[in-house]
N, C-alpha and C positions, 0 to 999 in steps of 0.2 A: 441040319433041323434045327431051327431057333424052337424055345417052346414058347409057349401062350401064356403070357399071365392075366390077369382077370380081373387084376384090380378095378380097372372101371367099370364094368358091367356087374361084377356083384358089388357092388357102390349104389349102381345106378337100381339094381332089381332092391339092394335091400330099403332104398329110397320108397320105393315103390310102395313097399309090403308097411314102412311106416307109418307112410302118408292115407292110405286106405285105413292101417288100425286109429287115426286121430278119432282123441273122443274115447277110447276103451278104458276103462280101467286100468288102474295098478300096473304090473309090467308089461301086461297085452299091448299097451301102446309106447314102452319103450325098448324093450327087449325083444330084436328079431327073433329069436326063439321063439318066445309065447304068441309076439307079435304073428309074425305066419301061421301060427295054429287056428288063432282067434280068425285072424283074416278069410282063414281057407274053411272054418266055419262057419262063418257069415256068407260067402258068397256061395256053397252050396246051399244053405237054408236058402237063402235068395234067390237061388236060380232053382229051388221047389216049389218056394214059393210062389213065383211068378206065375207057375204051372198051375199051381191050386188056384189065385187067383180067375183067372179064365173060368175054372170051372164053377165058382164061386157066382159069378155075372151072369153065367148060365144057367143057374138053378134061381136067380132072380125074375126071371122074367116067363 
């Protein structure tokens, strides 16, 4: 059985994260390790705040 080489998949995944981290300051926009951490925090905050925003709009009325 031949082994699976993940070069293309890995490159695409890295590119996706670095694209999402564009505009972040310092290493967070250039270094995959730090970019991934920053993007994961950003996405989790975005998810949480999308739900908070719904409650804020309900409180307005």
